[in-house]
C-alpha positions as CSV (number, residue, x, y, z in Angstrom):
1,M,-11.5,-19.3,-24.9
2,S,-15.1,-20.3,-25.0
3,E,-16.3,-17.2,-23.1
4,E,-20.0,-18.1,-23.5
5,I,-19.6,-20.8,-20.9
6,E,-19.3,-18.4,-18.0
7,K,-20.6,-15.0,-19.3
8,L,-24.0,-15.0,-17.8
9,P,-26.1,-11.9,-17.6
10,D,-25.3,-10.0,-14.4
11,E,-28.0,-9.4,-11.8
12,K,-28.2,-6.0,-10.1
13,S,-28.3,-7.7,-6.7
14,I,-25.1,-9.2,-5.4
15,P,-25.1,-11.6,-2.5
16,A,-24.1,-9.8,0.7
17,S,-22.7,-12.8,2.5
18,L,-19.2,-11.9,1.2
19,S,-17.7,-8.6,2.1
20,S,-16.4,-6.6,-0.9
21,P,-12.6,-6.3,-1.2
22,D,-12.9,-2.7,-2.1
23,T,-14.0,-1.8,1.4
24,H,-10.8,-3.2,3.0
25,S,-7.4,-1.9,3.8
26,D,-4.6,-2.4,1.3
27,N,-2.4,-3.7,4.2
28,A,-2.3,-7.4,3.6
29,S,-1.5,-8.3,7.2
30,G,-3.1,-5.3,9.0
31,K,-6.1,-5.0,11.3
32,E,-9.2,-3.2,10.3
33,N,-12.1,-2.1,12.6
34,G,-10.9,-4.5,15.3
35,S,-10.8,-7.6,13.1
36,Q,-7.8,-9.2,11.5
37,Y,-8.3,-8.5,7.9
38,P,-7.8,-10.4,5.6
39,L,-7.3,-13.5,7.7
40,D,-10.9,-13.4,8.9
41,A,-12.2,-12.9,5.3
42,L,-10.0,-15.8,4.0
43,D,-11.3,-18.1,6.7
44,K,-14.9,-17.4,5.4
45,L,-14.2,-18.4,1.8
46,E,-17.0,-20.8,0.6
47,I,-16.9,-21.2,-3.2
48,L,-13.2,-21.2,-4.0
49,P,-12.3,-24.1,-1.6
50,H,-14.9,-26.2,-3.4
51,M,-13.7,-25.3,-6.9
52,L,-10.0,-25.0,-6.5
53,Q,-9.7,-28.4,-4.9
54,E,-10.1,-29.8,-8.4
55,G,-6.7,-30.4,-9.8
56,I,-8.0,-30.8,-13.3
57,L,-8.2,-27.0,-13.4
58,F,-4.5,-26.9,-13.9
59,A,-5.0,-28.3,-17.4
60,G,-5.8,-24.7,-18.4
61,A,-2.5,-23.4,-17.3
62,G,-0.9,-23.8,-20.7
63,S,-3.3,-21.5,-22.5
64,A,-3.0,-19.0,-19.6
65,L,0.8,-19.0,-20.0
66,L,0.6,-18.4,-23.7
67,L,-1.9,-15.6,-23.3
68,Q,0.5,-14.1,-20.7
69,A,3.4,-14.3,-23.0
70,A,1.5,-12.5,-25.8
71,L,0.9,-9.4,-23.6
72,P,2.5,-6.4,-25.3
73,D,5.6,-5.3,-23.5
74,I,5.6,-8.3,-21.3
75,R,9.3,-7.6,-21.0
76,S,10.2,-4.0,-20.2
77,D,13.3,-2.6,-21.9
78,N,14.1,-1.0,-18.5
79,E,14.3,-4.3,-16.7
80,Q,17.2,-6.7,-16.8
81,H,16.3,-10.3,-17.6
82,H,18.6,-13.0,-16.4
83,N,16.3,-15.9,-17.4
84,N,14.4,-16.6,-20.6
85,L,10.7,-15.8,-20.6
86,A,9.7,-19.5,-20.1
87,N,11.6,-19.6,-16.8
88,E,10.2,-16.2,-15.7
89,L,6.6,-16.9,-16.4
90,G,6.9,-20.6,-15.3
91,D,8.4,-19.6,-12.0
92,A,5.8,-16.8,-11.6
93,L,2.9,-19.3,-12.3
94,Q,4.2,-21.8,-9.7
95,A,4.7,-19.1,-7.1
96,I,1.1,-17.7,-7.6
97,L,-0.4,-21.1,-7.5
98,G,1.4,-21.8,-4.3
99,Y,0.2,-18.6,-2.7
100,I,-3.4,-19.2,-3.8
101,A,-3.2,-22.8,-2.4
102,C,-2.0,-21.4,0.9
103,L,-4.6,-18.6,1.1
104,V,-7.5,-21.0,0.3
105,F,-6.4,-24.3,1.9
106,G,-3.6,-23.4,4.4
107,T,-3.9,-23.1,8.1
108,R,-4.5,-19.6,9.6
109,D,-0.9,-19.5,10.8
110,E,0.4,-20.4,7.3
111,K,-1.8,-17.7,5.8
112,R,-0.5,-15.2,8.4
113,I,3.2,-16.1,7.7
114,L,2.7,-15.8,4.0
115,L,0.9,-12.4,4.2
116,D,3.6,-11.1,6.5
117,L,6.4,-12.1,4.1
118,L,4.5,-10.6,1.1
119,A,3.8,-7.3,3.1
120,R,7.6,-7.1,3.8
121,R,8.3,-7.7,0.1
122,Q,10.1,-10.9,1.0
123,P,8.2,-13.4,-1.2
124,P,9.0,-17.0,-0.2
125,L,9.0,-18.3,-3.8
126,K,11.1,-16.9,-6.6
127,G,9.4,-15.7,-9.8
128,S,6.8,-13.2,-8.6
129,E,9.0,-10.1,-7.8
130,Y,9.4,-8.8,-11.4
131,Y,5.8,-9.1,-12.3
132,T,4.3,-7.7,-9.1
133,R,6.3,-4.5,-9.7
134,R,4.3,-4.0,-12.9
135,P,0.6,-3.7,-12.1
136,D,-0.5,-4.2,-15.7
137,V,1.3,-7.5,-16.0
138,H,0.3,-8.6,-12.5
139,L,-3.3,-7.9,-13.4
140,W,-3.2,-9.9,-16.7
141,I,-1.5,-12.9,-15.1
142,A,-4.3,-13.0,-12.4
143,A,-7.0,-12.5,-15.2
144,T,-5.7,-15.4,-17.3
145,L,-5.7,-17.7,-14.3
146,Y,-9.3,-16.8,-13.4
147,A,-10.6,-17.0,-17.0
148,T,-9.0,-20.4,-17.8
149,A,-9.9,-22.0,-14.5
150,T,-13.5,-20.8,-14.8
151,D,-13.7,-22.0,-18.4
152,F,-12.2,-25.4,-17.7
153,Y,-14.3,-26.0,-14.5
154,Q,-17.5,-25.6,-16.5
155,R,-16.2,-27.8,-19.3
156,I,-16.0,-30.6,-16.7
157,Y,-18.9,-29.9,-14.3
158,G,-21.2,-27.9,-16.5
159,R,-22.4,-24.3,-16.4
160,V,-22.5,-22.8,-12.9
161,N,-25.5,-20.7,-11.8
162,L,-25.3,-16.9,-11.6
163,K,-25.1,-16.7,-7.8
164,T,-22.2,-19.2,-7.6
165,A,-20.3,-17.3,-10.4
166,E,-20.8,-14.0,-8.6
167,N,-19.6,-15.4,-5.3
168,A,-16.6,-17.1,-6.8
169,Y,-15.6,-13.8,-8.5
170,K,-15.9,-11.9,-5.3
171,E,-13.7,-14.4,-3.4
172,Y,-11.1,-14.4,-6.2
173,S,-11.1,-10.6,-6.1
174,L,-10.2,-10.9,-2.4
175,L,-7.2,-13.1,-3.3
176,C,-6.1,-10.6,-6.0
177,H,-6.1,-7.7,-3.5
178,V,-4.3,-9.7,-0.9
179,L,-1.7,-10.7,-3.4
180,G,-0.9,-7.1,-4.2
181,I,-3.1,-6.0,-7.2
182,P,-3.7,-2.3,-6.4
183,R,-7.1,-1.0,-5.3
184,G,-9.2,-0.1,-8.2
185,T,-7.2,-2.1,-10.7
186,W,-9.0,-5.4,-10.6
187,P,-12.4,-5.2,-12.3
188,E,-15.1,-4.7,-9.7
189,N,-17.5,-7.3,-11.1
190,R,-17.8,-10.0,-13.7
191,E,-19.3,-7.7,-16.3
192,A,-16.4,-5.3,-15.9
193,F,-13.9,-8.3,-16.0
194,W,-15.2,-9.7,-19.3
195,K,-15.2,-6.2,-20.8
196,Y,-11.5,-5.9,-19.7
197,W,-10.8,-9.4,-21.0
198,D,-12.3,-8.8,-24.5
199,E,-10.4,-5.5,-24.9
200,R,-7.1,-7.0,-23.7
201,I,-7.5,-10.1,-26.0
202,E,-7.7,-7.7,-29.0
203,T,-4.3,-6.1,-28.0
204,L,-2.4,-9.4,-27.7
205,Q,0.4,-10.0,-30.2
206,V,2.7,-13.0,-30.4
207,T,6.1,-11.5,-30.6
208,D,9.5,-13.3,-31.1
209,H,9.8,-13.4,-27.4
210,A,6.4,-15.1,-27.1
211,N,7.2,-17.6,-29.9
212,E,10.5,-18.5,-28.2
213,F,8.6,-18.9,-25.0
214,A,6.1,-21.3,-26.5
215,K,9.0,-23.5,-27.8
216,D,10.9,-23.3,-24.5
217,L,7.7,-24.3,-22.7
218,M,7.6,-27.6,-24.5
219,Y,11.0,-28.6,-23.3
220,R,10.9,-27.1,-19.8
221,T,11.6,-29.8,-17.2
222,E,11.1,-27.8,-14.0
223,F,7.4,-28.6,-13.9
224,P,6.1,-31.3,-11.5
225,R,6.4,-34.9,-12.8
226,W,2.7,-35.3,-13.2
227,V,2.6,-32.3,-15.5
228,Q,5.4,-33.8,-17.6
229,T,3.4,-37.1,-17.9
230,L,0.3,-35.4,-19.1
231,K,2.0,-33.1,-21.6
232,P,0.5,-34.7,-24.8
233,F,-3.0,-34.2,-23.4
234,L,-2.3,-30.7,-22.0
235,R,-0.9,-29.6,-25.4
236,V,-4.2,-30.3,-27.2
237,I,-6.2,-28.7,-24.4
238,T,-4.0,-25.6,-24.7
239,I,-4.5,-25.5,-28.5
240,E,-8.2,-25.8,-28.4
241,M,-8.7,-23.3,-25.5
242,L,-6.7,-20.5,-27.2
243,P,-8.5,-17.8,-29.2
244,P,-8.1,-18.7,-32.9
245,R,-6.1,-15.5,-33.8
246,I,-3.6,-16.1,-31.0
247,R,-3.4,-19.8,-31.8
248,K,-2.6,-19.0,-35.4
249,Q,0.1,-16.5,-34.4
250,Y,1.8,-19.1,-32.3
251,G,1.8,-21.5,-35.3
252,L,-0.5,-23.9,-33.5
253,E,-3.1,-25.7,-35.6
254,S,-6.4,-27.1,-34.6
255,T,-6.3,-30.2,-36.8
256,M,-8.7,-33.1,-37.1
257,G,-6.2,-35.1,-35.0
258,S,-5.9,-32.5,-32.2
259,R,-9.6,-32.0,-32.1
260,G,-10.1,-35.8,-31.9
261,L,-7.6,-36.1,-29.0
262,Y,-9.2,-33.1,-27.3
263,R,-12.7,-34.6,-27.5
264,F,-11.4,-37.9,-26.2
265,T,-9.6,-36.2,-23.3
266,M,-12.5,-34.1,-22.4
267,G,-15.0,-36.9,-22.8
268,F,-12.9,-39.2,-20.6
269,S,-12.4,-36.4,-18.0
270,V,-16.1,-35.6,-17.8
271,A,-17.0,-39.3,-17.4
272,V,-14.3,-40.4,-15.1
273,Y,-12.7,-37.5,-13.3
274,P,-15.6,-36.5,-10.9
275,A,-15.7,-40.1,-9.7
276,L,-12.1,-40.1,-8.6
277,L,-11.2,-40.0,-4.9
278,K,-11.0,-36.5,-3.5
279,S,-7.4,-37.1,-2.5
280,V,-6.6,-37.9,-6.2
281,R,-8.5,-34.9,-7.6
282,G,-6.9,-32.6,-5.0
283,Y,-3.3,-33.8,-5.5
284,P,-2.1,-30.8,-7.6
285,V,-3.2,-28.1,-5.2
286,Q,-1.8,-30.1,-2.2
287,Y,1.5,-30.5,-4.1
288,Y,1.8,-26.7,-4.5
289,L,0.8,-26.1,-0.9
290,K,3.4,-28.6,0.3
291,E,6.1,-27.0,-1.8
292,L,5.3,-23.6,-0.4
293,R,5.3,-24.9,3.2
294,K,9.0,-25.8,2.8
295,H,9.7,-22.1,2.3
296,L,7.5,-21.0,5.1
297,N,9.4,-23.2,7.6
298,V,6.3,-24.8,8.8
299,I,7.1,-28.5,7.9
């Protein structure tokens, strides 16, 4: 992960236009001080709707999944696992992406329905139940999605300024709290996040489970058709985004060929992708939102 892209020096002053998640209630669908938190806060998101509409951010999902699989004790001995790790992490990823799509781009009624279901512990999509019961795993999954999306966005659009980075982090922090990460668990600011990230990266180990996961991921067919079509390009992006130590443990090599294809892919993306129609660039997030709507009974 090329961390230097986003790790800007923190300023002491943080924009006050976004209310801090730490001041809110943990009740996802409750009311606070006469206002409907967090619906009101979600309606005021400014940076994430702009960033997350870019479907190309999903290109970083492969490296996020491999980093998740390398988390020590990703599978607890006290839990029964009826699926392999590829299915469990793949389902969890698609569920979380659907929830984020709804919370950022859904209607107020859709957000309310989703929050009510999550508050009652009746998640509409399979895959998130096991991991949300384990705060350390839930935290790491959310962290990998933030780090890879932030990294890839700046690979395409260039380095964001400090104020935008701070606001984006505060808005993503709100999503993390709404999706059930306990109060005080998610790092309070970007400086704390990258400290947590560096320390966690050092603890990752590619176990037999993780290696099996990486192989299963290559043959998994439950991903959307557009993901399957882009797999050769997504594979080289995944290889080049992984930290060298983790990449080596997975047996993935950064070769002259992979680096050449990566440079071609990124060069093409930087030159062409921003000029595509907004409807094309936003297709992935709209896909996940549409899939979730089927389970919210709002179609």
